[in-house]
N, C-alpha and C positions, 0 to 999 in steps of 0.2 A: 538821402537824396534831397537836393535842393528843390525848392518850390518852383523855380523857373526852368527846371529841366523837363523836357518833353520826352515821353517814352514812344519809341517807334511801334508801329503795328506788329512787327515781327517779335519784338521783345514782350509786348503785352500778350501776344498769343502764346509764347513760350512760358511765360509766368502763369497764365491761365491754365495751361496744360498740366502744371504741377499741382493744381488744386485738388483733384481727386486723390492723389497719393497722400497729400498733407491731411486731408479729411479722414482718410482711412487710418493714418497714424494717430490722429487725435482720438478717434473712436476707440482704437485698440488701447491707447494709454488710459482713457477714461474707464474702460472695462476693467483693466488690470488694477487701476487705483481704487476703484469701488470695491473689488474683491479683497484687495490688500487691506482696506480699511475695515474689513469685517462686514461689509454690506452685501446685499444680494442684488443681482441684476436680472432683468427680464429680457428674454430673447426668444426668437422663433427657431425651433429645431424640428425638422421633419413635419412642418405644417402645424406644430403645436406651440402654444405660448408656454414657455418654461421659465421657472424661477431657478437661477443658479446661485448657490450660496458659496461663501468663502471656503468652506471645507470640500467643495467639489460636488456636492449633492445636487441633483436636479429634481424639481417637483413640477409635474405637469399641471398647469392651471386650467387650460381649456384648449379646444381646437382654435387655431388662429384663423380668423376669417378676414380676407382682404376687404378693405373699405371701398377700394376702387379697383376695378379690373382695368389693367393697362397693357398695351402691347409694347414690345421693345421699340424704342425710338418714338413712342407716342407722346402727345402733348396733353398735359392736364391744365385746365383753366381753373385758377383759384379765384373764387368769387368773394371770399371773406377770409380774413386772417385774424383769428382770435382764439 
């Protein structure tokens, strides 16, 4: 796209609507690539923090505790990013 082209609000909205699906695809790809490289991944399963290895084994590390309780559609204020 050329720098002098302006995107319409409708086009920006449609493009922004694709972000969640693109993010999900990137996460799934990273997960598969990590396991394919022989690494392990940490994930939450049934409220537990679990290490999954490339051979498919799962090791429970501990109970996963949420850092912040949020409600669906709630807003979280970030005071510090580091």
